[in-house]
RODOGU-421558 format. One line per field, with one value per residue (C-alpha): chain; x, y, z. Coordinates in steps of 0.2 Angstrom, whole numbers, m for minus. Last residue first. Layout:
<nodes>
c: [A, ...] .
u: [X, ...] .
v: [Y, ...] .
w: [Z, ...] .
</nodes>
This chain:
<nodes>
c: [A, A, A, A, A, A, A, A, A, A, A, A, A, A, A, A, A, A, A, A, A, A, A, A, A, A, A, A, A, A, A, A, A, A, A, A, A, A, A, A, A, A, A, A, A, A, A, A, A, A, A, A, A, A, A, A, A, A, A, A, A, A, A, A, A, A, A, A, A, A, A, A, A, A, A, A, A, A, A, A, A, A, A, A, A, A, A, A, A, A, A, A, A, A, A, A, A, A, A, A, A, A, A, A, A, A, A, A, A, A, A, A, A, A, A, A, A, A, A, A, A, A, A, A, A, A, A, A, A, A, A, A, A, A, A, A, A, A, A, A, A, A, A, A, A, A, A, A, A, A, A, A, A, A, A, A, A, A, A, A, A, A, A, A, A, A, A, A, A, A, A, A, A, A, A] .
u: [4, m9, m18, m14, m21, m37, m39, m36, m49, m62, m60, m60, m76, m84, m80, m87, m103, m106, m104, m116, m128, m127, m129, m144, m152, m149, m158, m173, m176, m170, m176, m162, m162, m173, m171, m185, m192, m182, m183, m184, m191, m191, m198, m185, m188, m172, m172, m172, m187, m182, m163, m161, m173, m164, m148, m155, m159, m143, m133, m144, m142, m123, m121, m130, m120, m104, m108, m114, m99, m87, m96, m97, m79, m81, m85, m69, m65, m83, m90, m75, m78, m96, m92, m81, m95, m107, m96, m94, m113, m116, m103, m112, m129, m121, m114, m129, m141, m128, m129, m147, m143, m132, m144, m145, m126, m126, m144, m139, m132, m133, m142, m159, m168, m187, m198, m213, m216, m218, m215, m204, m199, m216, m221, m231, m236, m240, m232, m236, m220, m226, m242, m244, m250, m244, m226, m226, m230, m218, m204, m208, m208, m192, m182, m189, m186, m168, m165, m170, m159, m144, m148, m150, m133, m125, m132, m127, m109, m108, m113, m101, m87, m90, m90, m74, m65, m54, m64, m70, m54, m44, m55, m53, m35, m25, m27] .
v: [570, 556, 561, 579, 580, 571, 584, 598, 591, 589, 607, 613, 603, 610, 628, 624, 616, 632, 643, 632, 633, 652, 653, 641, 651, 667, 659, 654, 672, 685, 698, 707, 700, 711, 716, 724, 708, 694, 694, 683, 689, 677, 687, 695, 699, 705, 721, 728, 717, 704, 706, 708, 694, 683, 687, 682, 665, 664, 667, 654, 641, 643, 644, 627, 620, 625, 618, 601, 601, 602, 589, 577, 578, 568, 583, 593, 599, 601, 609, 621, 626, 629, 638, 650, 654, 656, 668, 679, 679, 683, 697, 704, 704, 712, 726, 728, 731, 741, 754, 758, 774, 765, 766, 748, 747, 733, 729, 716, 705, 714, 730, 733, 723, 722, 717, 706, 698, 681, 683, 674, 675, 673, 662, 664, 683, 688, 705, 717, 727, 728, 719, 700, 685, 688, 693, 679, 666, 673, 673, 655, 649, 659, 651, 634, 635, 641, 628, 614, 622, 621, 603, 599, 608, 596, 581, 587, 590, 572, 566, 578, 573, 554, 557, 567, 552, 553, 562, 547, 538, 552, 554, 535, 537, 553, 568] .
w: [563, 560, 576, 575, 557, 562, 576, 564, 551, 565, 570, 552, 548, 564, 559, 541, 549, 559, 544, 535, 549, 548, 530, 530, 544, 535, 519, 531, 536, 549, 561, 571, 589, 600, 618, 627, 635, 626, 607, 592, 576, 560, 546, 534, 516, 508, 498, 480, 476, 463, 462, 481, 485, 473, 481, 498, 491, 482, 498, 508, 495, 493, 512, 514, 499, 507, 524, 516, 505, 520, 530, 515, 509, 493, 481, 486, 469, 463, 479, 480, 462, 465, 481, 471, 459, 473, 482, 466, 464, 483, 482, 466, 474, 490, 479, 468, 482, 492, 478, 484, 495, 507, 522, 525, 525, 538, 542, 555, 541, 524, 519, 511, 524, 523, 537, 539, 556, 564, 583, 595, 614, 622, 608, 592, 592, 574, 569, 556, 551, 533, 530, 533, 524, 506, 511, 524, 511, 498, 511, 516, 498, 493, 508, 505, 487, 490, 503, 490, 477, 489, 493, 474, 471, 484, 475, 458, 464, 471, 453, 445, 457, 454, 435, 436, 445, 460, 473, 482, 479, 486, 502, 505, 511, 508, 496] .
</nodes>
């Protein structure tokens, strides 16, 4: 590593401290995700909708598949497949968070993805499906319902892309 990055990541104690902060962020996202899902699950019946804006409703839907209900009709095995994928991804992300602890943007992205993945994995383990409740639409077009964990994963993915763009720019400048 070059420059200040090497000094930030150099000692194991600094890495563990930084890792703790990123794990706290992921845990906060999990609590927010699970809290909103519990609130919606207690407040609405399945498929009930509360109109909030001309383009947005709160609803209660269950997704047994992955993003956009991919493999939702998988007969139940997808529950364990997607839980396993989330747990493997979590293990890899934990390793990356530790080894790149000083790279704030990268770690913010990874911790957000970690929190989102574990939030949805908890749903699969506890309920056999993911609770979705944010529904955006325009006239007769509907975006698939989603939740706070999905927002965290999406924002994390966006931050990963931004991190890579900035890394490439820095490499070209020092090139």
